[in-house]
Structures are given as C-alpha cells and as structure tokens.
N, C-alpha and C positions, 0 to 999 in steps of 0.2 A: 637702523632706519626703521621707520614706522611700519606697521603691518597692514596698511590699507591696500585695497585691491589695485589702486593706481601705482603704488610703490612696487608691488609684486609684478605688475605688468611691465613697468619700466625696467626692473631688475632682470626679468626673464627675457625681455627684448634684447637688452645688451648682451646677456649671457648667451642667448641662442645665436645672436649675430657673431659673437666671437668664436663659438663652437663650430659654426657652419662656414666661416670665412676661409679657413685654410683649404678644405677640399674644393670649395668653389674656385678659389684663385688658382689652385693647381690644375683643375679641370679647364678653366678658362684659358690659361697659358698653353696647356698642351693642345687643346682644340685649335687655338689660333695658330700655333706653330706647326702642328702635324696635319690638320685637316683643312680648315678654312677660317680666315679672319671674320668674314661676314657671319658665318654660322656661330662662331664664338660670341660675336657682338650681340646677335639676336637672342641667344640663350642667356647671355649675361644681363641684358636689359630685362628679360623676363624674370630672372632670378632676383634682380633688384626690386622689381615691382612686387613680387611675392614676399620679399623680406620687408618691404615698406608697409604692407598691410598686416604684417604679423602682430603689431601691438593691438590693432582693432580686433583681430581674430582672437587673440589671447584674452582680451578683455571680455569678449562675448562668451568665451569658454566653450567647453564641450567639443562637439563635432566641428564647430566653426574654425577651430585651430588647424584642422586638417586642410582647410581651404588655402592656407598659407604654406604650411610645411611640406605637404606632399608634392605640390607642383614645383616648389623650390628644389626638392630632392630630385625630382624628375629632370629638371634643367641640368643639374650636375651630372646625373647619369647619362643624359643625352650627350653632353660634351665628352664624357669618358668613352662613350660608345662609338 
C-alpha cells in the first residue's frame, strides 16, 4: 500500500484497535461479571469514544496521540481495578 500519511493513519488505526481489543474485551467482561454491569458499560462507552478519535489524533501526530491512547488505557485499567 502507498506511503501517504492517510494510509499510515488507517493502517495504524486498525492495528492499534486489534492490539487493544483483547485486553478491553477481557476487562469489560470481568468488570460486568464481577463488579457491576453499569460500571462496565460506562467505561466501555468511554473506551469506544477514545478509540473513535484515535485516527484524528494519530493524523495530528505528536502529543495529540496521547489524547486518545492514555484515556483508553485508563478505561481498561479502571475496569480491571
């Protein structure tokens, strides 16, 4: 595939989503089963939001990428906590 910035952005968006989905799904399931379904749902929707803005943040580059990744990681750790 071409080497344009949009291609890289699309490639990394899919790759990052695939990398982060297993821990998210495990945390979501465990939180819903062991803690509270409502808590899992709220954290899950927040995670989806931060994953949805990942392509925009990746395209902007630099520090903007942390605006998507760090909150999404915190959602997963919150559900594990």
